[in-house]
N, C-alpha and C positions, 0 to 999 in steps of 0.2 A: 203364694194358696192354690190352692187344687181347683184345677179347670175344669168345671161343668158347665155340659149344650147349654147356649142358650138360646131358644128360638126368634126370628125376628118377630112379628105381630104379626106378619102373615102365618108363621110357623115353620117359612121354610130354611133351609141351612144353606152357607156360603157354597156359592156354586166350583166345583172342585175345575183347574187348571193342572194341566202337565206340560211344563218347558220340554221340548226333546232337541236333536238326538244326543248331542255329545258336549261334554265337556268345556274348557276352553273356549268356545266359541263369542264369549262377549255375554256371557250368561249374569253371571251378576252386574254387572253395569245395568242389565237393563229390568233385574227382580227391584236394585235400590232407588231408582229413578220411580218406578210403577208405586213403590210401596209410600211414597208422598198423600198415594190417597188414601184418606181413611176406609173409603168403602171395597180398597183390595190391600191384603196381607198375603208375604209369600219370604215365610222366617229362611232363616240357615237352614239348606237339606238335609236328611237321613241320609242318604245315599244308601239306602235300601238294597240295591245290590248287592255290598259286599257283607252284607247279612242272607243272602238266597242261600247262597250252598248250603246253610245247617238249618234250612226250614226243614226237607224230608226226612231230618233226623230226631223230629219232635214226633214221628207216628200219625197217626188218625187223630186230626183236628176235628172229627165231632167227639174223640174224648175230652171232658170237660179237663179235665188235671191235665194233656198236654196242650191244649189252647191257651187257661188259662199262664203257662208255664211259658208260652210265646208273646202273649200281650207282657207280661212282667219283663222277655226280655229285650221285646221293640223299644218300654218303656225306658229300662234302662241301657242301648243303646241312645234313643236320645239323652238322657244327662249325662253319658260320655260324651256326646259334640264337642267337636273344637267351640263352636260357638253359640250360648248358651237362646234359648227363648225366653225374650224378655217378660217377667210377671209371671208365667205361669210354673206349675211341679203337677204331674202326673197322678195320677190313682189308680196304680194297675187292677184293683178291685171295683172299684169303678166303673175303670174302663172297660173290661172283660162283662160286668155286668152289663152295661149298656150295648152291645152289642153281640152278645149272647146266641141269640134269638133268628141274627143277620148272617148272610152266608160267610164263612169262616174263611179268610185266610188274613197276611201276614199283610198283602194290601189292605184290608179292610181296617187292623187296626193301623198301622200307620195313619191311613187317612181321617179314622177318627180323632187324634192329637191334632194333625194339622187342620182341619173344620172346628174342632175346641177353640185351636192358639186364633184361627181364625175371627172364630163367635164371638173369643175374650176381647177383642179388639172391635167390633163391631162389623166387620168384616163382610162386604157379599161376594165378594171372590177368594178366593184363595188359589195358591199357586205352589204345586211342590216342582222346583228348581232340582228335581232329584233326573236329571235329564233321560242315565241309562237307565229310567225304568218303560223304556219306550219300547225293550224287550220285552215289557207285561201288557201292553198296553191292552191288548182282548180280552187280559182279564179284569184290568183296570174298568175297562167299557160297560162291560157285566154287575162289573158294582154298579158304577155311578155312569149310566147310559148318557146324563145331558153335561158330559168334561170334553172340556174342552183341548185343544192343543195350538201349544205356540213352539213351531219349527224354526230354532235360528239360524238358520245358513252362514256359516266362514268360510273364505277361500280356503281350501285345505292346506295347499302348503304353510299359509300363515298359521292355521290352528293347532297342524301336524307340528310345527317348528315351535310352537307353545307347549305342547304336549311334552315334547321331548326334553323338556326340562322339567316336569312338573312331576315330581314324586310321587301321584296319582296314577298316575300312565306308563308305559313301557317310557325305554331309555332307548326309543330305536326309530328311525322314520320306518325303516319296511313293517315292522308289529305296532305301529300308530296308525299307519295307512291301512292297513288291515281293517284294524277295527272300526275306523271311519268311517270306512264301506259301510260295514257291516249296521252301525248305526244311523248310517241313510237308506240301506235298503228296510230298515224296519221301519226307518220314521215311512214311506215310500208306501209301505203296506196302512199307516195310516190315515196319510192324505187320500188313497186309490179308497178304503170302508170308510170315511168320515170327510169326506172333502169340506163339508159346509161349516163342520167343527175344529176344522185347521187354518190358521193364518201362518204365511211363511214368508219370512223376513230376510234380508242379507244386512248382517252387522256390516260389511260396509257403506250400506246405505245410511242405516247406523250413524257412521261416522262420519257421513258427507251432512245430513242433516237430522240429527237429534228429535228436534219439536215435530216433523214430518211424518217419522217412524212410530213416535212414540204417540202421536195422535192414532194412527191408524190401531195399533193395539187399543186404546184405550176404548175405541169407536167397539173395534170385536170383545173388547168384555164387558164394552156397556158402562162404561166407567167414566168422570168424566179429566179430562187433560188438563192438567192445572201447570202455568207456567213456573211451575216450585220445584217440577222436575228435571230444570233444565241445571240445576242449581246443585248438585252432587256433591258439595262441598257442606252443605248442612248438612247431611246424615250423619247421626250420629252414629249407625251403623257400621255406615262406609268409614267414619275418621278410627271407627276399633278395629274393625278388622285389617284394614290396612297397614295397621302397625301389626301385627299378629302372626301374618307369612308375607315371603315374599310373591307369592304367586294371589296375593289381593294388593299390591303397595299403590296400585297404580289407581285403585277404585273411589278413593277420593278427589278423584281427579276429573278435568272433560278426558273424552278424550282425543290422541294424537293421529289423526288422519295421516299425516306423514306416515306410520307405523306401518302403515299398510304390507307395503313392499319390504317389509324389516326383514322377511324372512330369507331375503334373496343373500344376506350378509353373512346368514346364520347358516341356511343348507345347505351342502356340498351342489353342486351338478347331477352327481348321481343319484342323489334323495331326493332333489328336485322331479330327476326323469322317473325315478319310482312312484312317486305322489300323483304323478301327472299320467303315466301307464294306469294307474289303479284307479285314480278318479276319473279318468277324463271325460267321461261320458257325464256324471256329475258338473264339470268346471264347460261341458259348453250348456245345460240346462241353464247353471246359475249365474252365464255370461262372467267366466273366466278364461280369458287368455291363455292357453300353453304357450313357456315358452323354449318347449327341445321337440325337436321333432321325430328322433328315436324313440322304441318300446323301451323297457326296462326288461335285461332279460330277471327272471323272477321263478327260480326253484327251490326245493325240498330242502337243500343247502345252504341258499341261502336264507332260508326261516331258521335254521339248525343254529347257522351261525347268528342270527339277530338275537335268538332267545338266549343267546351264551352272551354276548356284549352285554343283553337291556339287561340280564341279572346281576353283571358284574359290576355296569350301573349305577343301579338301584340300591344295593350293596354302600356303592363310595357317595351314593348324594345323603343316605341318609347319617352318615357318619358326617358329610359335610354340614347339615342342616344340623346338627348334636353341637357345633363346633359354632356356626356363625349363627344361630336362632334358637336355641336353646327350648327357648316359650314352645312354638310350633313345636316341634320336634317333640318335647313333653306333651305334649296334648293331642299328638296325632298319635305317639306311641300307645298313650292311655288308651285310648278309642282300638287300639291293636289287637294290645293288652285284654283290652271287656271283651271282644268279638274271642279271643285264644281261649276264655276262661268261660263260653259260653262254650265252645266248641266242645272244649274236652268234658263240659257236666252234661251234654247229648247226648254225646256220641257213647258215654257212659251208661245212661239210662235207657238207650239204643240197643244197646249188647244187655239189660238187664231185661228188657224188652224181648227181645228172643226165644229169652230161656224160661221165661214164664208162657203157664200153661190156661191164663186166664186172657183172652183175646178178648172179653166183652167191653165196651168203649166205659168210662167209668163217669157219674155226675156229679153233678157239687150242686148244694140246697142253693136255693138259689135265695138272697136275700135281702129281707122284708125291713130290713130298719140298718143303723149304721153298724159298718163293722170296727169293731175296736181289738186293736192287739194291746193285751192287758202284758202285764209282766210276771 
């Protein structure tokens, strides 16, 4: 069914929430549990960060043709997602007409889809788990001044150990440590600018006491904590995604507290020294004790070696994924192919614009009745 916005009796749309700042922090575990409350909804994220390099190629977004193209392509990205949003199908024409007179942005398009999906579920709170969008928090706050932020912190050694084996990240500790640092610096800016709108939790505290952490999140969101949140095995989505990818295989089970120190058997002492050198300030802030005394030497040569090693690791990981979990491979490849096809088209269109003498933004007629496609 096509999803049209449904306002609550008060006329208000769901309140937007962004989880920040970086994936592999236990974010799915939290999202899936909170989804037990019908007042809350957080679908599988679009991860619009992968689309962002394409946005400048659309040109001026005050041009209706360019903006409609962008709307259509973001809707296509949602359709190409590995995990579908149940019960919703978006019409680019309807979405464009609904937001054409609002400030134009790829983020406004993404959030129109999220808000509509939340309204379809009757939710008062809609959360985007696209954690990388922390880097666009300023624009998001301009678009949605009432946005809240859930800042999820995890021991950087454990998180980077998880990132190192995830096909969505780099395959090198040094590169992922820099990514971790950049994300938390962006989160710092959010916390400094919007302290009353940000709740910070530690994943390790969630492992130690799920109920206490979930209650604090629910209080922050002004929704009810439900005991059913503690029984994630009852989540149909958790069962579904746990079968789809090794990255999510544990999401239908209770978290295992003993895994807090699992990184010690995965990372070398040199890896741990690199992480502790780069993230030491945050480790002290959030109560993670260092295990190395000396600072790791990090220079441009080390970064160059890291990039080369990561490229090789990524190539091998895709080959291994195709052999070991073809469904996961095919779904991720489909999304990558979609993004590549969009890039090819918008690059061609951008090149055509440079040789066009007509610099005026075009306008599309406003639709006063349903749009029909004729044979």
